[in-house]
N, C-alpha and C positions, 0 to 999 in steps of 0.2 A: 581500405576495405570498403567503406561506405561509397567512395568514389567509383570503385569497380562495379558495385551493385547498381548504382545509378546509370553507369554506362551500358550495362547489360539490359536494363529496363528500356532505355532509350532505343537501343539497337533492336530489341524485340518489337517495339512500337513501329519503328521505321520499316522493318521487314514485314510486319503484319500489314501495315498500310499499303506497301508495295504489292503484296500478294493479293489484297482485296482489289486494288486497282487493276492488276493484270487479269484477275478472275472476272471482274466486272466487264472489262473490254472483251474478253473471250465470250462471255455470255451474251453481250450485246451483238457481237459478230455472229454468233450462232442463231440469233433471232432473225437475221437476214436471210438465212438459208432455208429452203423447204425441208420438210421432214423426209427422211429416207424412205424410198419405196423401190421395189424391184422384183425380179423373179430369180430363178435358180442361177442364171448366168449373168444378168445385167442389172445395173442400177439406173434409176432415172437420172439423166444427164441434163444439167442446167446449162443453157446457152448464154454466153456472155461475149460480146454485147448482144442484146436482143434486137431483133429487127421486126418491123411491121410486116404483116402479110399483105402482099400487093393485091390489087383488085383483079385477081384471076377468076374468070367465070368457071363455075363448077356445074356440071350437068347432072340433074337429078335422074334417078332411075326411071321415074315416071314421066320424065320430060320437063323441059324448062331449065333455066340456069339461075344461079344466085352467086354472089360474091360473099366474102367474109364480113362485109359491112352489115349483112342481114343478121349477124350474131353479135354485133357490138353491144356491150353491156353485160354479156354472159362470158363465163369461162367455157371454152370449147375443147372437148377431147376429140381429136381427129385421129382415127385409126385407118391405116392403109393395109389392105388385105387382098387376097386373091383366092379363087375357088380351088386352085391347085396346091394351096398351102395348108398342110395338116394342122399346124398350130393355130391358124386362123379359124378353122372349124371349131377348135376348143374355145377360143377367146370370144368369138362373136356373140354367143349366148350370154356371156358375162356382161358384155357391153349393152346388150339389149335389156338385161335386167337392171343395169345401172340407169339407163335412160328412163325406164319405167318407174323406178323408185325415186330418183333424184333429179331427173331432167325437168326443166321448167324455167322459172324466172332467172335463176343463177347459173344453170349448167345446161349445155347442149352437147350431146354425143352424136358424132357423125362418122360414118364408115365409108371409105372411098375405095372402090374396087379398081384394081390395076389390070383386070382381065382384058386382053386384047379383043375378045369377042363381044364384050359389052353385055348388054341386057339379055342377050340370047342365052348366056350361061349363068349370069348372076341371078336373075329372077327365079328360075327353078331351084337353084342352090339355096337361096334364102327361104323359099317355101319349105324345102326339106328340113331345114334347121328350125323352122317355125319362128323366124325373126320378124317381129311385128312393130317394135317401137323405134328402131333406129332409122334415122334419115340416111338413105343410101345414095351415094354419088358414084359416077363413073369417070375414070381417067385413063382410057386406053391409049391416049396419045401423049401421056406423061407431061401434061401441062401443069399439074399440081405437085406431083412428086417426081423428082429427078434421081437418076442413079448417083451413087456416092461419089463418083469421079467426075460428075458433071457440075461445072461451076456457073451455070446459067443463072444469073440473079433474078430473072423473071419467073423462075420456077421455085416456089417458096420452100418446099420441104425436101430434105435429103432422104434417100432411101438407103439406109445402112444395114438393113436386114428385113425379114418378113416374119410376122407382121411387125409394124412399127407404129407407135402411138405418140402423138405430139399434144402438148397443152398450149393453147393460145389464150392469153389473158383477156380481161374485160375490154381493154382498149385496142386489142388486135395485135399484140406483140407475141412472137413465138418464144415461149418461155423455156421449153426443153422437150426431151423425148425419151422414150423407153423402147428398146429393141426387144422383140420376143413377146410371147403371150403372157398375160398377167390376169390375176383375179381382180377386176376393177370394182367388185362389190365388197372387197375386204376392208378392214379397218384402216390398214396402211394406205390404201388407195383413197379412201375418204379423207384422211388427214391431209394428203397431198393436194387433193382437189379443193378442200376447205381453205388451205393456205392461199391458193391463188384466188379463190372466191372472196377472201378477205382483203384482197388488194395489197398483200404484204411483200410483193416482189418488185415494186417499182421504186 
């Protein structure tokens, strides 16, 4: 009888220790993943392996070009949109508010228009929406965003829907993307951006 009790106690300790070990591993693994964020149809998709953004020149709406090296040290939220996209009309003001509220030393929000007509249609569209804070770039020749079935490695971002937003981390790696419009001023969006601002994805 005493021997059976002792065996049961030992077994409980072993099983309890195993459960703690497994739970600890699961918790540790969970810490490596970004917090969930999405919209009604899609979730933020983490890219693995990550790759660096190549030095592709981006044309500013007001003229001149920059590469992603200009943003090194910041988390960059890159939004691809077009004037003919209804969901983009909804999302752009949210991105504008995010840049106004949180843009600065740690975060930069940029919006890249894919309109073939370039500034001729983009500038009046943005004035109508009262977009004032976003840095606007033009990509009518698809040098920055490629179609989903295009495997050209020189074009850094895939276009799997419209709009589509990418997060680029502080060292210039493409971390992941979200298809469709989202509220980028929401608590969920802030948690996701804070995760990458904290450097916990590398």
